BAMAR-604709 format. One record per atom (N, C-alpha, C): residue in one letter; x, y, z; atom name. Coordinates in pm, 1 decimal, decimal comma. Last residue first. Example, Ala and Ser with C-alpha at 12.3 -4.5 7.8 and 13.67 -1.06 7.14 Angstrom:
! residues 2
('S' (1285,0 -225,0 708,0) 'N')
('S' (1367,0 -106,0 714,0) 'CA')
('S' (1290,0 3,0 787,0) 'C')
('A' (1319,0 -569,0 780,0) 'N')
('A' (1230,0 -450,0 780,0) 'CA')
('A' (1320,0 -330,0 780,0) 'C')
***
This chain:
! residues 102
('H' (11319,2 8763,3 10050,5) 'N')
('H' (11433,9 8793,4 10133,8) 'CA')
('H' (11560,6 8795,3 10073,0) 'C')
('R' (11130,5 8627,6 9901,5) 'N')
('R' (11113,1 8800,0 9893,8) 'CA')
('R' (11254,8 8847,9 9982,7) 'C')
('W' (11098,4 8384,6 9951,2) 'N')
('W' (11161,3 8410,5 9836,1) 'CA')
('W' (11179,0 8558,9 9814,7) 'C')
('K' (10967,6 8356,7 10204,8) 'N')
('K' (11127,1 8329,2 10171,0) 'CA')
('K' (11178,2 8371,3 10050,0) 'C')
('T' (10740,7 8650,6 10220,1) 'N')
('T' (10768,6 8493,9 10184,4) 'CA')
('T' (10921,3 8481,6 10168,6) 'C')
('K' (10676,6 8842,9 10524,4) 'N')
('K' (10725,7 8829,4 10393,1) 'CA')
('K' (10759,2 8685,9 10356,8) 'C')
('R' (10404,3 8798,9 10733,2) 'N')
('R' (10533,9 8810,6 10704,4) 'CA')
('R' (10564,1 8790,3 10567,9) 'C')
('K' (10160,2 8707,9 10850,5) 'N')
('K' (10173,2 8828,4 10806,7) 'CA')
('K' (10338,6 8878,8 10776,7) 'C')
('E' (10072,0 8453,9 10865,8) 'N')
('E' (10163,1 8508,1 10966,8) 'CA')
('E' (10216,0 8621,1 10952,8) 'C')
('L' (9924,3 8430,1 10626,4) 'N')
('L' (9831,0 8415,3 10760,5) 'CA')
('L' (9940,4 8465,9 10874,4) 'C')
('F' (10134,1 8452,7 10428,3) 'N')
('F' (10008,9 8563,9 10429,4) 'CA')
('F' (9925,4 8547,9 10552,9) 'C')
('A' (10301,8 8262,4 10484,9) 'N')
('A' (10351,3 8394,3 10513,0) 'CA')
('A' (10218,9 8496,4 10515,5) 'C')
('N' (10131,4 8039,0 10432,6) 'N')
('N' (10177,9 8077,7 10564,5) 'CA')
('N' (10214,1 8199,4 10591,8) 'C')
('I' (10088,0 8060,8 10139,0) 'N')
('I' (9959,7 8088,4 10241,9) 'CA')
('I' (10027,0 8120,6 10400,9) 'C')
('G' (10352,4 8033,7 10050,3) 'N')
('G' (10285,6 8179,7 10026,8) 'CA')
('G' (10155,8 8181,0 10128,8) 'C')
('E' (10420,7 7777,1 10152,3) 'N')
('E' (10507,3 7903,5 10205,5) 'CA')
('E' (10448,7 8060,6 10162,1) 'C')
('Q' (10251,5 7657,9 10008,4) 'N')
('Q' (10226,6 7653,0 10148,1) 'CA')
('Q' (10307,0 7765,5 10215,7) 'C')
('G' (10361,3 7702,2 9740,0) 'N')
('G' (10212,6 7736,4 9774,1) 'CA')
('G' (10192,1 7741,5 9931,6) 'C')
('E' (10608,3 7573,6 9771,4) 'N')
('E' (10601,1 7721,2 9751,5) 'CA')
('E' (10469,8 7771,9 9781,1) 'C')
('E' (10527,4 7314,7 9801,3) 'N')
('E' (10624,2 7361,2 9900,7) 'CA')
('E' (10603,5 7518,8 9892,8) 'C')
('S' (10200,4 7254,5 9705,0) 'N')
('S' (10340,9 7265,5 9697,4) 'CA')
('S' (10409,1 7318,5 9793,7) 'C')
('I' (9923,3 7324,5 9691,6) 'N')
('I' (9992,0 7218,0 9806,5) 'CA')
('I' (10128,7 7190,1 9812,2) 'C')
('R' (9901,8 7513,5 9522,3) 'N')
('R' (9847,9 7543,7 9628,4) 'CA')
('R' (9918,7 7436,7 9733,1) 'C')
('L' (9968,8 7345,6 9275,8) 'N')
('L' (10068,6 7486,8 9335,8) 'CA')
('L' (10028,9 7499,9 9463,9) 'C')
('E' (9751,9 7176,5 9245,2) 'N')
('E' (9908,1 7132,5 9261,1) 'CA')
('E' (10005,4 7253,6 9322,9) 'C')
('S' (9561,4 7350,5 9197,0) 'N')
('S' (9570,5 7261,8 9310,0) 'CA')
('S' (9693,9 7205,5 9329,0) 'C')
('I' (9646,1 7454,2 8961,3) 'N')
('I' (9623,1 7563,4 9086,8) 'CA')
('I' (9619,8 7476,5 9202,0) 'C')
('K' (9654,3 7271,1 8798,9) 'N')
('K' (9767,2 7315,7 8824,6) 'CA')
('K' (9727,8 7409,3 8931,7) 'C')
('K' (9358,1 7183,5 8786,0) 'N')
('K' (9452,6 7084,8 8838,1) 'CA')
('K' (9602,2 7152,1 8890,9) 'C')
('V' (9264,8 7424,9 8652,0) 'N')
('V' (9209,2 7387,3 8808,4) 'CA')
('V' (9307,5 7296,9 8864,4) 'C')
('T' (9388,0 7395,5 8412,9) 'N')
('T' (9405,2 7505,8 8498,2) 'CA')
('T' (9368,9 7475,3 8664,1) 'C')
('H' (9268,8 7195,6 8306,9) 'N')
('H' (9419,3 7179,4 8326,4) 'CA')
('H' (9449,1 7290,6 8435,9) 'C')
('D' (8996,6 7260,4 8281,5) 'N')
('D' (9035,3 7171,1 8367,7) 'CA')
('D' (9182,5 7149,5 8393,5) 'C')
('M' (9038,1 7461,4 8096,4) 'N')
('M' (8981,2 7495,1 8242,1) 'CA')
('M' (9017,2 7388,0 8335,2) 'C')
('Y' (9133,9 7342,1 7870,4) 'N')
('Y' (9214,9 7439,1 7935,1) 'CA')
('Y' (9167,4 7478,8 8094,9) 'C')
('E' (8928,3 7180,6 7807,6) 'N')
('E' (9044,2 7094,7 7844,6) 'CA')
('E' (9133,6 7240,4 7922,3) 'C')
('L' (8727,4 7370,3 7738,4) 'N')
('L' (8712,0 7281,7 7850,1) 'CA')
('L' (8836,2 7212,9 7906,1) 'C')
('I' (8869,6 7512,9 7521,4) 'N')
('I' (8834,3 7592,4 7661,9) 'CA')
('I' (8805,0 7477,3 7770,3) 'C')
('D' (9133,4 7334,2 7385,6) 'N')
('D' (9005,4 7387,0 7382,5) 'CA')
('D' (8970,5 7421,9 7527,1) 'C')
('M' (9479,1 7467,9 7349,9) 'N')
('M' (9370,6 7372,8 7408,3) 'CA')
('M' (9223,9 7446,4 7393,6) 'C')
('K' (9645,0 7673,9 7275,2) 'N')
('K' (9652,0 7527,1 7196,1) 'CA')
('K' (9571,0 7431,1 7253,2) 'C')
('Q' (9626,7 7896,3 7395,5) 'N')
('Q' (9619,5 7908,8 7253,4) 'CA')
('Q' (9614,8 7761,5 7179,2) 'C')
('F' (9684,4 7812,0 7660,7) 'N')
('F' (9540,3 7876,1 7625,4) 'CA')
('F' (9532,0 7886,3 7467,0) 'C')
('K' (9962,1 7772,0 7689,6) 'N')
('K' (9857,9 7667,3 7657,8) 'CA')
('K' (9704,0 7709,6 7616,9) 'C')
('D' (10048,5 8011,1 7750,3) 'N')
('D' (10090,9 7949,4 7614,9) 'CA')
('D' (9998,7 7839,1 7598,7) 'C')
('L' (9943,1 8080,6 7996,1) 'N')
('L' (9911,7 8134,5 7909,0) 'CA')
('L' (9933,1 8098,6 7747,2) 'C')
('L' (10044,1 7849,6 8144,0) 'N')
('L' (9914,6 7856,6 8107,7) 'CA')
('L' (9867,2 7938,2 8016,6) 'C')
('N' (10301,3 7922,2 8157,2) 'N')
('N' (10261,2 7791,8 8071,6) 'CA')
('N' (10141,9 7803,5 8051,7) 'C')
('K' (10293,2 8153,2 8274,2) 'N')
('K' (10352,8 8187,2 8156,6) 'CA')
('K' (10313,9 8065,1 8091,6) 'C')
('V' (10199,4 8036,1 8545,0) 'N')
('V' (10115,9 8140,7 8465,7) 'CA')
('V' (10170,0 8138,8 8322,7) 'C')
('E' (10441,2 7895,1 8595,1) 'N')
('E' (10325,5 7826,0 8562,8) 'CA')
('E' (10224,7 7900,4 8503,2) 'C')
('I' (10631,5 8104,0 8640,8) 'N')
('I' (10657,5 8018,5 8556,6) 'CA')
('I' (10511,3 7918,0 8495,1) 'C')
('I' (10489,3 8189,4 8892,5) 'N')
('I' (10521,2 8272,1 8761,4) 'CA')
('I' (10546,4 8194,2 8638,5) 'C')
('A' (10526,4 7965,1 9047,1) 'N')
('A' (10402,0 7995,0 9008,7) 'CA')
('A' (10406,5 8102,4 8902,8) 'C')
('K' (10794,0 7965,9 9097,3) 'N')
('K' (10731,7 7852,9 9027,7) 'CA')
('K' (10576,7 7885,4 8972,2) 'C')
('P' (10808,2 8228,3 9234,4) 'N')
('P' (10884,7 8205,9 9115,5) 'CA')
('P' (10833,7 8081,5 9048,4) 'C')
('G' (10524,5 8371,5 9366,5) 'N')
('G' (10637,0 8261,1 9380,6) 'CA')
('G' (10690,8 8249,8 9270,1) 'C')
('S' (10546,9 8742,1 9401,7) 'N')
('S' (10487,0 8616,9 9368,4) 'CA')
('S' (10577,2 8498,2 9365,4) 'C')
('S' (10711,2 8967,8 9434,5) 'N')
('S' (10617,1 8920,8 9545,9) 'CA')
('S' (10560,9 8797,2 9526,1) 'C')
('N' (10813,0 9042,2 9196,8) 'N')
('N' (10889,6 8963,8 9301,4) 'CA')
('N' (10820,0 8925,7 9411,8) 'C')
('I' (10591,3 9166,0 9084,1) 'N')
('I' (10626,0 9029,8 9019,5) 'CA')
('I' (10712,2 8961,2 9122,8) 'C')
('I' (10567,2 9375,3 9243,0) 'N')
('I' (10467,7 9302,6 9255,5) 'CA')
('I' (10501,9 9169,5 9201,1) 'C')
('E' (10835,7 9502,5 9176,2) 'N')
('E' (10797,3 9456,0 9327,8) 'CA')
('E' (10686,5 9370,7 9319,3) 'C')
('I' (10788,0 9555,5 8907,9) 'N')
('I' (10896,1 9456,9 8936,1) 'CA')
('I' (10870,5 9406,9 9075,2) 'C')
('Y' (10598,2 9756,9 8922,3) 'N')
('Y' (10558,5 9611,9 8882,2) 'CA')
('Y' (10681,1 9499,0 8902,8) 'C')
('K' (10745,7 9959,4 9038,9) 'N')
('K' (10631,5 9910,6 9100,7) 'CA')
('K' (10577,9 9771,9 9048,0) 'C')
('N' (10941,5 9995,9 8857,3) 'N')
('N' (10993,9 9944,8 8956,6) 'CA')
('N' (10865,4 9900,3 9052,4) 'C')
('I' (10769,8 10104,3 8638,4) 'N')
('I' (10860,8 9986,7 8624,2) 'CA')
('I' (10883,4 9913,5 8737,5) 'C')
('E' (10702,5 10341,9 8776,1) 'N')
('E' (10601,5 10238,2 8735,5) 'CA')
('E' (10661,5 10107,2 8685,2) 'C')
('V' (10964,1 10480,6 8800,1) 'N')
('V' (10864,9 10456,1 8907,5) 'CA')
('V' (10765,2 10344,6 8890,1) 'C')
('D' (11043,2 10490,3 8546,8) 'N')
('D' (11107,7 10421,1 8620,1) 'CA')
('D' (11025,6 10396,7 8768,4) 'C')
('L' (10809,8 10672,6 8441,6) 'N')
('L' (10848,8 10534,1 8399,2) 'CA')
('L' (10913,8 10461,0 8472,3) 'C')
('K' (10774,6 10954,0 8523,7) 'N')
('K' (10729,7 10844,7 8602,5) 'CA')
('K' (10743,5 10703,0 8564,3) 'C')
('E' (10863,6 11100,7 8296,7) 'N')
('E' (10915,7 11119,6 8442,2) 'CA')
('E' (10860,7 11003,5 8516,3) 'C')
('D' (10721,9 10996,4 8073,4) 'N')
('D' (10864,2 10981,8 8081,0) 'CA')
('D' (10919,0 10981,5 8233,9) 'C')
('S' (10424,0 10848,5 8178,9) 'N')
('S' (10503,8 10945,8 8147,0) 'CA')
('S' (10628,3 10922,5 8151,9) 'C')
('A' (10255,4 10539,6 8108,5) 'N')
('A' (10329,8 10613,2 8196,1) 'CA')
('A' (10427,0 10730,7 8130,1) 'C')
('I' (9996,0 10316,0 8048,7) 'N')
('I' (10078,3 10449,1 8019,4) 'CA')
('I' (10154,5 10510,3 8123,8) 'C')
('H' (9922,0 9969,1 8025,7) 'N')
('H' (9939,5 10089,4 8121,3) 'CA')
('H' (10024,4 10194,2 8042,4) 'C')
('D' (9876,3 9764,5 7841,4) 'N')
('D' (9817,3 9766,8 7994,0) 'CA')
('D' (9825,5 9908,3 8063,0) 'C')
('I' (9775,0 9746,8 7496,8) 'N')
('I' (9895,8 9793,4 7628,4) 'CA')
('I' (9783,9 9800,4 7730,0) 'C')
('L' (9554,6 9688,8 7349,6) 'N')
('L' (9678,5 9632,6 7314,5) 'CA')
('L' (9804,1 9662,1 7404,7) 'C')
('G' (9291,4 9783,1 7422,9) 'N')
('G' (9359,9 9661,8 7491,8) 'CA')
('G' (9491,2 9611,5 7449,0) 'C')
('I' (9203,2 10015,0 7297,6) 'N')
('I' (9158,0 9871,7 7250,0) 'CA')
('I' (9227,0 9760,9 7300,6) 'C')
('K' (9302,0 10196,0 7482,8) 'N')
('K' (9188,4 10181,5 7457,3) 'CA')
('K' (9112,8 10044,1 7416,7) 'C')
('N' (9588,6 10181,8 7405,7) 'N')
('N' (9524,6 10159,6 7542,2) 'CA')
('N' (9388,5 10119,4 7528,6) 'C')
('A' (9576,9 10263,9 7139,3) 'N')
('A' (9617,3 10133,1 7195,5) 'CA')
('A' (9578,3 10073,8 7304,4) 'C')
('Y' (9482,8 10534,2 7181,3) 'N')
('Y' (9398,8 10438,7 7105,4) 'CA')
('Y' (9454,6 10284,1 7155,0) 'C')
('E' (9714,0 10627,5 7335,7) 'N')
('E' (9583,8 10632,9 7393,5) 'CA')
('E' (9491,1 10514,1 7330,0) 'C')
('T' (9887,8 10608,8 7153,0) 'N')
('T' (9905,1 10535,8 7267,2) 'CA')
('T' (9784,2 10528,7 7335,9) 'C')
('D' (9775,5 10605,4 6803,0) 'N')
('D' (9849,7 10666,2 6914,4) 'CA')
('D' (9831,6 10586,0 7038,7) 'C')
('F' (9851,1 10438,6 6502,9) 'N')
('F' (9772,3 10498,9 6584,2) 'CA')
('F' (9856,8 10527,4 6717,9) 'C')
('Q' (9851,6 10351,4 6138,2) 'N')
('Q' (9926,1 10398,2 6263,5) 'CA')
('Q' (9823,9 10446,9 6380,4) 'C')
('E' (9749,3 10076,4 5947,8) 'N')
('E' (9727,5 10198,9 5991,6) 'CA')
('E' (9793,6 10235,5 6131,3) 'C')
('G' (9734,0 9821,4 5833,8) 'N')
('G' (9854,2 9848,2 5894,6) 'CA')
('G' (9846,3 10002,5 5942,0) 'C')
('T' (9507,3 9702,0 5745,3) 'N')
('T' (9545,9 9855,7 5674,4) 'CA')
('T' (9677,8 9870,7 5726,4) 'C')
('I' (9502,8 9443,4 5864,4) 'N')
('I' (9480,0 9465,0 5745,9) 'CA')
('I' (9536,3 9587,3 5680,7) 'C')
('F' (9545,3 9511,1 6147,5) 'N')
('F' (9629,0 9414,8 6082,1) 'CA')
('F' (9620,7 9438,8 5938,0) 'C')
('L' (9319,1 9669,9 6190,8) 'N')
('L' (9455,0 9730,7 6214,1) 'CA')
('L' (9573,6 9643,9 6120,1) 'C')
('R' (9094,6 9501,0 6142,4) 'N')
('R' (9127,2 9627,2 6048,6) 'CA')
('R' (9260,9 9672,6 6077,1) 'C')
('K' (9120,3 9347,6 6363,8) 'N')
('K' (9148,4 9292,8 6224,2) 'CA')
('K' (9183,7 9408,2 6130,6) 'C')
('M' (9005,9 9523,5 6545,3) 'N')
('M' (9137,2 9479,4 6581,6) 'CA')
('M' (9186,5 9431,9 6441,7) 'C')
***
């Protein structure tokens, strides 16, 4: 990876995927289908949970690993007992959609 930053060399999509620079490749014909699939997945998650995941990803760069792990465990515990977390658990157990998906 360092080599690419230093050299500035160009590479194709398959190589970018292979080295983990991108997560998914879709053809032009299937692009809208793939985008909508991921939108649906994201919309099925709790809105506050998504915000907290973004915050955790940001904090990963700023904390040492033990502090980060402790922070993550605390945040997951808080989210599970929150109103949103309880709604997610109950919806799963009752085999229904969550309130935020209606």
